[in-house]
N, C-alpha and C positions, 0 to 999 in steps of 0.2 A: 532329349535323346539326340545323340550325334549320329548322323548317317554318312557313310563314305561310300563312293562307288568307283568302279573301274569297269571297263568293257574290253572285249576281245572279239575278233572275227577270224575264223579259219577258212581258207579256201583250198579246195582240192583234197586229194587223198592224203593219208597219214604221212607216208615217207616222202612224197614228192610235193606236198602242199606247203603252204606257208600261212602264217598268221600275223596278226597285228594286235598289240595290247596298248591300252591307254588308261591313265589314271584320270579320274573325274576332275581333279584339280588342274590338270594340264601339266603338272610337274614332270611327268615322264610319259613317253610314247616310244614304242619300239617294236621291232619285228621279232618273231620267233619261228622256229621250224623244228622238225624232227631232229635235224642235225644239231641245232643249238640246245636241244633238250637232252637227247640221249647220247650225243657224241660231243665233239668239241667245236661245232660249227659256230659261225658268226651269228650274233643276235642274243636275245635274252631267253628266259624260260620261266615257268611258274615257280620253280624251286628257288631260283635266284631272288625273285620278288618276295617269296616267303622269308628267305634269309634276311633281306633288307628290312622287312617289317618286324621280324623277331629281334634283330640286333638293335633297331631303333627303339622298339618298345622296352626291351630290357635295359638299355642305357638310360632311358628316361625314368623307368621304375627304380633303378638303382640310385640315380641322382635324387629322386624324391625321398626314397627311404633313408639315404644318408642325411639329407636335410632334416627330416623328421627326428633323427637321432642327434642333431646338433652339429653335424659335420658340413664343411663347405668344400665339395669336390671341385678341383681345378679342371679335371678332365676325366670323362668316362667314355672309353672307346671300346666297342664290341664288334667282333667279327663273328658271323654265323656261317657255319659250313653245313649245308643240307645234303644228306645222303639219300640218293634215289637208287633203289636196287630192285631187281626182279626177284620176287618171292613167290614161290609156288605158281609160276606162270604169269603173275601180274606185277606191275610196278607199284612200289610202295615207298613212301618216305620212312626210312627205318630209324633215322637218328638225326638230331640237330646238335651240333657241337658249338657252343658259345665260348669264344675266347675273349676275355675281357682284360683290358689294361687300364687301370685307373690311377690317377694322381690325386691323392687325398691327404692333406696335411694332418698331422696329429691324430692318427688313428692306428690302433693296434691291428695286426694281421688277423687275429682270431675274431675280433669284433667286425672287421670288414667282411670276412668270410660269412659270418652269421647274417649280416645285413644283406649281402649279395644273394645268398641262398633264399632268403625270404623274398627278395625282389624277384628272383627267377620264378618262384612259385606263384607270386601275385601279379606278375605281368599279364595283362589281358591276352596277349598273343600266346604266351606260354600256356595259359588256361585253355585257349582254343585248340592248341596243338597237344593237349594232354595225353592223347593216345600214342604219341611219339616219344621215344627216349630222348630226353634233353640233358646233355652233359654240359658242365660249366667248368672252365679253367680260369683261374684268377691270377693276375699279376698286379701287385700293388707297389706304387712309388709314393713316398711321402714327401 
């Protein structure tokens, strides 16, 4: 079993406080605040990190699925847009929009779409976020 960890610390009140997040691997460390999460302030936020995790997971899942089907992807690039909205008085992640651009030689568009949809459903992060609407846009270059 693989285990990954991250940690964070928040100091102060919600609107005036500040926090710090760190990945266990040391690959990322950054500040976050009310302003970076709910407005356009400087720093990161949990939703941005969820987006990075989801786009990375989906890109790897798609590359693996393509390989299983006999295709050799040159590039699989995914952007994740995470929507955080106030719903009935509470904040909720309401949608994640994955925008994928892949360069795969010798594949038909419909075959690519079928493989990509399967990868989206089988990506471990997609499974963990299954309570959230996950949209997928695909752009293929051969």
